[in-house]
N, C-alpha and C positions, 0 to 999 in steps of 0.2 A: 322343432329342436334339431339342430344340425349336429351330426355325429361324424367323427373321423373314422378311418379304417379300423381302428381298435375299439370303436364303440364309446369313445369319450365325448362328452358333450362339449364341443368346441366353442359354443356360445358362452360357456361358463369359465373360459380361460381368457385372461387379459395379459397384455405385454407391458412390462415395466423395465426400467433401467436402474442399475445401482452404480453410483460413481464413488470411487475410492481414490484418494490422492495421498501419496507420501512425497516428501521433498524430491526424491529421485525417480519416482515411478507413479504412473496413474493407470487406473483400470476403469473401463466402462463395460459393465456386464449387462447384457440384454437377457431377460428371463421371461418365462411364461409362468404365471401363477393363477391359482383359482380365483375367480371373481369373489369378492368379499374377504379376501385374505388381508391380514393386517401387515404392517411393516415388519414386525417381529417375526411373524410366520414366514414371510417372504425371505427374510434374511436367513432364517434357519434352513429353509428349502434350498437356497442358493449356496449356502456354506461359504460365506465370504472369506473367513479366515483360512480355509483350505485353498481357495483360489487366489488369495492375495497374501503371499508369505510376508511376514513382518508387520502385518496390520492386525490389531486386536479391536474387535467391534465393542463399542461402548454405547449401550442403548440410551444413555443420557446425552449423546452427541450425534443426533440424527436429524435430518430435515428432508423436506421435499421442495425442490426448486428454490432453495435458499431460505426457506422458512422452517425454523425448528418445529418438530412435531413429536408426538408421543409414539412409543412403539405400538400402541393399540390403534393407531389411526388406520382406517380402512383405505386400501389403495384403490385408485381409479386407473383405468386404462391410460397408458402413456406417462404415468408418474415417473419421476426420476428421484430415487432415494439417494440422498447424499450422506455419506458417513464422514464425520468430521474428526480430525485428530486433535489432541490437546495442544493448546498454544504453549510454547515454551517461555514466552514473554508477553506481557500485556502491551497491545499496540499503543495505548495512550501513554504508557510509561516510556516506551521507545521514542515516540514523537517528542515528549518533553525533554528527554535526554539529548536528542538530536538538536532541538531548539537551543538548549543550553550550550552545546558545543559550538553551534553556529554563532551564537552571541559572543562567546569567548574568542572565536576566531576573528570576528569583526573588530574587537577592541584591541 
């Protein structure tokens, strides 16, 4: 078992990233968490809301590498936790409206 100078088992620590994006600003936080930590535990440890002013964590809008996941998911070394913000408009609705506008423009 490898220990650091403070006597902490360094083999039990993994590195993860947390990606947060607002329209005007993005953050990528690199953190060390205990092996076996869940997404929710890591987010609490990292204190994202303190580090990313203007962003509120919603545990129903999280993913790892673009795949939605549960807050109880156990992290693996190198995981990138992504925090998603609510959509203000449905992308399908926007595409339909743009198609209608384009069709009117052509006629």
